[in-house]
TIPA-882146 format. One line per 4 residues: number of its first residue (from 0); their letters; for each residue x negated, y negated, z of N, C-alpha, C, O, CB. Coordinates in steps of 0.2 Angstrom, whole numbers. Glycine has a CB too. Layout:
NUM = a = X/Y/Z/X/Y/Z/X/Y/Z/X/Y/Z/X/Y/Z ~ ...
This chain:
0 = xxxx = -4/6/0/0/0/0/-5/-6/0/-10/-6/3/5/0/6 ~ -3/-11/-4/-7/-17/-4/-2/-23/-4/3/-23/-8/-11/-17/-11 ~ -4/-28/0/0/-34/0/-4/-40/0/-10/-40/2/5/-34/7 ~ -1/-46/-2/-5/-52/-2/-3/-57/5/3/-57/7/-4/-56/-8
4 = xxxx = -8/-60/8/-7/-65/13/-4/-71/10/-6/-73/4/-13/-67/17 ~ 2/-73/13/5/-79/9/1/-85/8/3/-89/4/12/-80/13 ~ -4/-87/13/-7/-93/12/-14/-92/10/-17/-96/6/-7/-97/19 ~ -18/-88/13/-25/-88/13/-28/-84/7/-34/-83/6/-28/-85/19
8 = xxxx = -24/-81/2/-26/-77/-3/-30/-71/-2/-34/-68/-6/-30/-81/-8 ~ -29/-68/4/-31/-61/6/-27/-56/3/-21/-56/3/-32/-61/14 ~ -30/-51/0/-27/-45/-2/-28/-39/3/-34/-38/5/-29/-43/-9 ~ -23/-37/6/-24/-32/12/-21/-25/9/-16/-25/7/-21/-34/18
12 = xxxx = -25/-20/10/-23/-13/8/-24/-8/14/-29/-9/18/-26/-11/2 ~ -20/-2/14/-21/3/18/-21/10/14/-17/11/10/-16/3/24 ~ -26/14/16/-27/20/12/-28/26/17/-31/25/22/-32/20/7 ~ -25/32/15/-26/38/19/-31/42/16/-31/43/10/-19/42/20
16 = xxxx = -36/44/20/-42/48/17/-42/55/21/-40/55/26/-49/44/17 ~ -44/60/17/-45/67/20/-52/69/19/-54/69/14/-39/72/17 ~ -55/72/24/-61/75/24/-62/81/29/-61/80/35/-67/70/26 ~ -63/87/26/-63/93/30/-57/94/35/-58/96/40/-70/93/34
20 = xxxx = -51/92/32/-45/93/36/-44/87/41/-38/87/44/-46/99/40 ~ -48/83/42/-47/77/46/-44/71/42/-45/70/36/-53/74/49 ~ -40/67/45/-37/61/41/-39/55/44/-40/54/50/-29/61/42 ~ -41/50/40/-44/44/42/-39/39/38/-37/40/33/-51/43/40
24 = xxxx = -39/33/41/-35/27/38/-40/22/37/-44/19/41/-29/25/42 ~ -40/19/31/-45/14/29/-41/7/27/-36/7/23/-49/16/23 ~ -42/2/31/-39/-4/30/-44/-9/28/-49/-10/31/-35/-7/37 ~ -42/-12/22/-47/-17/19/-43/-23/17/-38/-23/15/-50/-14/12
28 = xxxx = -47/-29/18/-44/-35/16/-50/-38/11/-56/-38/13/-43/-40/22 ~ -47/-41/6/-52/-44/1/-50/-51/-1/-44/-53/-1/-52/-40/-5 ~ -54/-56/-2/-53/-62/-5/-57/-62/-12/-63/-63/-12/-55/-68/0 ~ -53/-61/-17/-56/-60/-24/-60/-66/-26/-65/-66/-30/-51/-58/-29
32 = xxxx = -58/-72/-24/-61/-78/-27/-68/-79/-24/-72/-82/-27/-56/-84/-24 ~ -69/-76/-18/-76/-77/-15/-80/-70/-15/-85/-70/-13/-75/-79/-8 ~ -77/-65/-18/-80/-59/-18/-82/-56/-11/-88/-54/-10/-86/-59/-23 ~ -77/-57/-6/-78/-55/1/-74/-50/2/-68/-50/0/-78/-61/5
36 = xxxx = -76/-45/6/-71/-39/9/-73/-37/16/-79/-37/17/-72/-33/4 ~ -68/-35/19/-70/-32/26/-66/-26/26/-60/-25/25/-68/-37/32 ~ -69/-20/29/-65/-14/29/-66/-11/36/-71/-11/39/-68/-9/24 ~ -61/-8/39/-61/-4/45/-58/3/44/-53/3/40/-57/-8/51
40 = xxxx = -61/8/48/-58/14/48/-55/16/54/-57/14/60/-64/19/46 ~ -49/20/54/-46/22/60/-44/29/60/-43/32/54/-39/18/61 ~ -44/33/66/-41/39/66/-34/40/67/-31/45/65/-45/43/72 ~ -31/34/70/-24/34/71/-20/30/66/-22/24/64/-23/31/78
44 = xxxx = -15/32/63/-11/28/58/-8/22/62/-7/17/58/-5/33/55 ~ -6/23/68/-3/17/71/-8/11/72/-6/6/71/0/19/78 ~ -14/13/74/-19/8/75/-21/5/68/-22/-1/67/-26/11/77 ~ -21/9/63/-22/6/56/-16/1/54/-18/-4/51/-23/12/51
48 = xxxx = -10/3/55/-4/-1/54/-5/-7/58/-3/-13/55/2/3/55 ~ -7/-7/64/-7/-13/68/-12/-18/65/-11/-24/64/-9/-12/75 ~ -18/-15/63/-23/-20/60/-21/-23/53/-22/-28/51/-30/-16/58 ~ -17/-19/49/-14/-21/43/-10/-27/44/-10/-32/40/-10/-15/39
52 = xxxx = -5/-26/49/0/-31/50/-4/-38/53/-2/-43/51/5/-29/55 ~ -9/-36/57/-13/-42/60/-16/-46/55/-16/-52/55/-18/-40/65 ~ -19/-43/50/-22/-47/44/-17/-50/40/-19/-55/36/-26/-42/40 ~ -11/-48/40/-6/-52/36/-3/-58/39/0/-62/36/0/-47/34
56 = x = -4/-58/46/-2/-64/50/-5/-71/48/-4/-76/51/-2/-63/57
């Protein structure tokens, strides 16, 4: 899922990754105009969703 921040032009996405039976959630925000990105990994879907929502505020 990917959404845009309404003011700051951040693009925020959340992905589910699998590795050896484990699930990870990757939350990334990008500002394409400046070629800047920040990524965080989580084991919990709830924590990843909280970070996703926080970056959209």
